[in-house]
C-alpha positions in Angstrom: -4.4 19.8 24.4 -6.9 19.0 21.5 -6.2 19.1 17.9 -9.3 19.8 16.2 -7.5 21.0 12.7 -6.3 17.3 12.8 -7.3 15.8 9.6 -7.0 11.8 9.1 -9.1 11.0 6.1 -7.2 13.1 3.4 -9.8 13.0 0.9 -11.5 15.6 3.0 -9.1 18.3 2.1 -10.1 18.3 -1.6 -13.9 17.6 -1.3 -15.1 20.7 -3.0 -12.9 19.6 -6.3 -14.4 16.4 -6.0 -17.8 17.2 -5.9 -17.5 19.5 -9.0 -15.9 16.8 -11.0 -18.5 14.3 -10.0 -21.2 16.9 -10.8 -19.7 17.3 -14.2 -19.5 13.5 -14.9 -23.0 13.1 -13.9 -24.2 16.2 -16.0 -22.2 14.5 -19.1 -24.0 11.5 -18.4 -20.8 9.1 -19.0 -20.5 7.5 -15.7 -19.3 4.1 -17.1 -16.0 2.9 -18.5 -17.3 3.7 -22.3 -17.0 7.2 -23.0 -15.5 8.2 -19.8 -13.2 11.3 -20.0 -11.9 11.1 -16.1 -11.0 7.2 -16.3 -8.3 7.7 -19.2 -7.0 11.1 -17.6 -6.5 9.3 -14.2 -4.7 6.3 -16.0 -2.3 8.3 -17.4 -1.5 10.4 -14.5 -0.9 7.1 -12.3 1.4 5.7 -15.0 3.6 8.9 -15.2 3.8 8.9 -11.5 5.0 5.4 -11.1 7.0 5.7 -14.5 5.1 3.0 -16.3 4.0 2.6 -19.6 0.0 2.1 -18.8 -2.3 2.1 -16.0 -5.7 0.2 -16.1 -8.1 1.5 -13.6 -10.1 -1.2 -11.8 -12.7 -1.4 -9.0 -10.1 -2.5 -6.2 -6.5 -3.0 -5.7 -7.4 -6.6 -5.0 -8.8 -7.1 -8.5 -5.5 -5.2 -9.7 -3.7 -8.4 -8.1 -5.8 -10.9 -9.7 -5.5 -9.0 -13.1 -1.6 -8.8 -12.9 -1.1 -12.3 -12.0 -3.4 -13.6 -15.0 -1.6 -11.2 -17.2 1.9 -12.9 -16.2 0.5 -16.3 -17.0 0.0 -17.5 -13.6 -1.8 -20.9 -13.6 -2.6 -24.1 -11.5 0.2 -25.9 -10.4 2.4 -23.0 -9.9 3.2 -20.9 -6.7 3.1 -17.2 -5.8 5.3 -16.2 -2.8 3.7 -13.5 -0.8 4.9 -11.4 2.2 4.1 -12.4 5.8 2.4 -9.0 6.2 0.3 -7.3 3.4 -3.6 -7.4 2.8 -5.0 -11.0 2.3 -6.1 -10.4 -1.0 -2.5 -11.2 -2.1 -2.7 -14.8 -1.3 -6.4 -14.8 -2.4 -5.3 -13.3 -5.8 -3.1 -16.7 -6.3 -5.7 -19.0 -5.0 -8.3 -17.6 -7.5 -6.1 -18.7 -10.3 -5.4 -22.2 -9.0 -1.9 -21.4 -7.8 -0.3 -22.2 -4.5 0.8 -19.7 -1.8 4.1 -19.8 -0.1 4.6 -17.0 2.7 8.1 -15.3 3.2 8.8 -14.0 6.6 9.4 -10.3 7.1 12.1 -8.5 8.9 11.8 -5.1 11.1 10.8 -3.3 7.9 7.7 -5.3 7.8 9.1 -6.8 4.7 11.3 -9.8 3.4 14.7 -9.2 2.0 16.1 -11.6 -0.6 17.3 -13.9 2.2 13.5 -14.9 3.2 12.6 -15.1 -0.5 15.3 -17.0 -2.1 14.7 -20.4 -0.2 11.0 -20.6 -1.2 11.8 -20.3 -4.9 11.2 -23.6 -6.7 10.7 -24.6 -10.3 7.0 -24.2 -9.7 7.5 -20.3 -8.8 5.2 -18.2 -11.0 5.4 -14.7 -9.4 6.3 -13.1 -6.5 4.5 -10.3 -4.9 6.3 -7.6 -2.8 4.2 -5.2 -0.8 5.4 -1.8 0.3 4.0 -1.1 3.5 2.8 1.5 5.8 3.8 4.4 3.4 7.3 2.9 3.2 9.2 1.1 0.4 10.5 -2.5 1.0 14.5 -1.6 1.3 15.5 -4.6 -0.4 13.4 -3.8 -3.6 16.3 -3.3 -5.9 18.2 -7.0 -4.9 15.0 -8.8 -5.0 14.1 -7.4 -8.3 17.5 -8.1 -9.9 17.7 -11.7 -8.5 14.2 -12.5 -9.6 14.8 -11.0 -13.3 17.9 -13.0 -13.5 15.6 -16.1 -12.9 13.0 -15.1 -15.1 10.5 -15.0 -12.3 8.2 -12.1 -12.4 7.9 -9.3 -9.5 4.3 -7.8 -8.8 4.7 -4.8 -6.4 1.6 -4.1 -4.2 2.1 -0.4 -3.7 -1.6 -0.2 -2.1 -0.2 1.8 0.9 2.7 3.5 -1.2 1.2 6.4 -3.1 4.1 8.7 -3.2 6.9 6.6 -2.0 10.1 5.9 -3.5 12.4 2.9 -3.6 16.3 3.6 -4.2 15.7 6.8 -6.3 12.8 5.2 -8.4 9.0 5.2 -7.5 7.6 2.3 -5.9 6.0 0.1 -8.2 8.7 0.9 -10.8 10.8 -2.3 -10.5 8.6 -5.2 -11.2 6.6 -6.5 -14.3 3.3 -4.8 -12.6 2.6 -2.9 -9.7 -1.0 -2.4 -8.0 -2.1 0.9 -6.3 -5.4 1.1 -4.3 -7.9 3.9 -3.6 -9.7 2.1 -1.0 -11.1 4.6 1.9 -8.3 3.8 3.9 -5.4 4.7 1.5 -3.7 8.0 1.1 -5.9 8.9 -2.2 -9.3 7.6 -1.2 -12.5 6.8 -3.3 -14.4 4.3 -1.1 -13.2 1.4 -3.6 -11.0 1.3 -6.3 -7.6 0.7 -7.7 -4.8 0.6 -10.8 -2.9 -2.2 -12.1 0.4 -0.9 -14.1 2.7 -2.5 -16.6 4.7 -1.8 -19.5 4.6 -4.9 -21.9 2.2 -4.2 -24.4 0.5 -7.6 -24.7 0.0 -7.8 -21.3 -1.3 -4.5 -20.9 -4.0 -5.5 -23.7 -4.7 -8.8 -22.2 -5.5 -7.4 -18.8 -7.8 -4.6 -20.4 -9.9 -7.4 -21.9 -10.0 -9.6 -19.1 -10.9 -6.5 -16.9 -13.9 -5.8 -19.1 -12.9 -3.6 -22.1 -14.9 -5.6 -24.9 -13.1 -3.1 -27.6 -10.0 -4.9 -26.8 -9.0 -8.0 -29.0 -7.2 -10.8 -27.8 -5.0 -13.6 -29.9 -7.5 -16.1 -28.9 -10.8 -16.4 -27.0 -10.6 -16.0 -23.1 -13.2 -15.6 -20.4 -13.7 -12.3 -19.7 -15.0 -10.4 -16.4 -15.8 -7.1 -15.2 -13.7 -5.1 -12.7 -13.2 -1.8 -14.4 -13.6 1.2 -12.2 -16.4 3.8 -13.1 -16.0 7.3 -14.0 -17.5 8.7 -10.6 -14.4 7.0 -9.0 -11.8 8.5 -11.2 -13.7 12.0 -10.8 -13.0 11.4 -6.9 -9.5 10.5 -7.1 -8.0 13.2 -9.6 -8.2 16.1 -7.2 -6.4 14.1 -4.8 -3.8 13.2 -7.2 -3.6 16.9 -8.1 -3.0 17.7 -4.2 -0.9 14.7 -3.6 2.4 16.9 -3.8 1.2 19.1 -1.4 -0.1 16.6 1.0 3.2 14.7 1.1 5.2 17.7 2.0 2.8 18.6 4.8 3.0 14.8 6.3 6.8 14.6 6.1 7.2 17.9 7.8 4.7 16.8 10.8 6.4 13.1 10.3 9.8 14.6 11.1 8.6 16.1 14.4 7.1 12.8 15.6 10.2 10.9 14.9 12.1 13.4 16.9 9.8 13.3 19.6 9.5 9.4 19.6 13.3 9.2 19.7 13.0 10.6 23.4 10.8 7.7 24.6 12.1 4.8 26.8 10.9 1.6 25.7 10.9 2.2 21.9 13.4 -0.2 20.6 13.0 0.7 16.8 11.5 3.6 14.6 10.7 3.5 11.0 11.3 5.7 9.3 14.5 6.3 11.3 16.5 8.7 9.4 16.0 11.9 7.0 16.8 9.4 4.2 14.2 7.2 5.0 11.6 10.0 5.7 12.3 11.4 1.9 11.3 7.9 0.6 8.1 7.6 2.5 4.9 9.3 2.1 5.1 10.5 5.5 1.7 9.2 6.4 2.9 6.8 9.3 5.5 6.3 11.7 6.2 2.5 13.1 7.9 1.6 16.0 9.0 -1.5 17.7 8.1 -2.2 21.4 9.9 -4.5 23.8 6.5 -7.2 23.7 3.4 -7.8 22.1 1.7 -6.7 25.1 3.4 -3.4 25.4 2.3 -2.8 22.0 -1.4 -3.8 22.5 -1.3 -1.4 25.7 0.0 1.5 23.8 -2.4 1.0 20.9 -5.3 0.8 23.3 -4.0 4.1 25.1 -3.1 5.9 22.1 -6.8 5.0 20.3 -8.4 6.4 23.6 -6.5 9.7 23.3 -7.7 10.2 19.8 -4.4 9.2 18.1 -4.7 7.1 14.7 -2.6 3.7 15.0 -2.5 0.3 13.8 -1.1 -2.8 16.1 -1.1 -6.1 13.8 -2.9 -7.9 16.6 -4.7 -11.5 16.6 -7.3 -12.0 13.4 -5.6 -8.9 11.6 -6.1 -9.8 7.8 -3.0 -7.9 7.3 -0.7 -10.7 9.0 -0.2 -14.4 8.0 -1.2 -15.5 11.6 -5.0 -15.0 9.9 -4.4 -16.7 6.7 -4.4 -20.4 5.5 -0.9 -20.3 5.0 2.3 -18.9 7.5 5.7 -18.6 7.0 7.9 -21.6 7.9 10.3 -19.5 10.0 9.1 -16.4 11.2 12.0 -13.8 11.9 10.4 -11.3 14.2 7.0 -11.4 16.3 4.9 -8.6 14.2 2.9 -8.0 17.3 5.5 -6.3 18.9 5.0 -3.7 16.0 2.9 -0.5 16.0 2.5 2.6 14.0 0.5 5.9 14.6 -1.1 7.9 11.5 0.3 11.1 10.6 -2.6 13.8 10.2 -2.7 16.9 8.0 -2.3 19.5 10.5 -1.2 23.1 10.1 2.4 23.7 10.3 2.1 25.8 13.7 0.5 22.6 15.7 3.4 20.2 14.4 5.7 20.4 17.3 2.8 20.3 19.9 1.1 17.4 18.3 4.8 15.4 18.3 5.2 16.5 22.1 1.5 15.1 23.3 2.0 11.9 21.3 5.4 11.2 23.0 4.0 12.2 26.4 0.9 9.7 25.8 3.1 7.1 24.4 5.6 7.4 27.5 2.7 7.1 30.1 1.4 4.3 28.2 4.7 2.0 28.4 4.9 2.9 31.9 1.6 1.7 32.7 2.2 -1.5 30.9 2.4 -4.5 33.5 5.5 -6.1 31.5 
């Protein structure tokens, strides 16, 4: 059965509205940061979504991480703790400021708990980055935030994959001193490249705006400034997608529920994420993850699903989302992340949800039966 109506690139769902706003921006002649109309609108909307004081629109989530760490005062000689799974730019942001990197092992949530982070903390710790991955919250976020706050260590939340995600009743990105969103092509809101860095402290926000390239923003003393601001056309692409986000999330979560129910019957899957209705309500619905008996099972399943036209991700050798491909690895891994596999949830008419989930489960069942292990 073919699902021709399936949309994996969610930005396609609002392309007419995006085109209208881009045309308006081009006609107005305001396509840079200064004098922009859509950039401040996007910043206000993103800040409201995460419950933060302000957002600063930047050219990528990676730039946002550098700005966040710089705004927090991370400097040479300090260390930044990052999770074992997440985009490589987490560590690159720390290295760009001359800081060392320590990697916290992840659990089967693909995120660390406080138990993995605590042993890495030293007097040199300048910040901790916690990533909310694969459209789901890091479950131990409240405890990690509380423990770090008690020690005076700032927390940066990498929310690049977490548009619309909540953690313990609060938006992902509302727990730390700073948060970063991404609008990269592969994110739920996609503009090609782009991102936002969010915070509450006025002096930190002013400093980040200045070093990101806002020449109107003064600083208490002279600092080196760069240019990492978002342009007006990128913001024009993002806003219609942000308007559509609640509708998109409802559709994705509905299909996600069907997929979880179908995959729960597949022999060989040792764990699902999300696994419960509560878990689903906290996710943005864009992915369903699973743990398989071995890395070979996961690789075989990923190859079969891809050939069948399903969107999936397997963190195999060389994947820059995993510490195995970075200069620094965790000292004591907890799980073999190569046993993990997830499938993307497309936008699909509601009448096709059950059939999609059934075919996905059948394809995965066949793949696991064919696995040599």
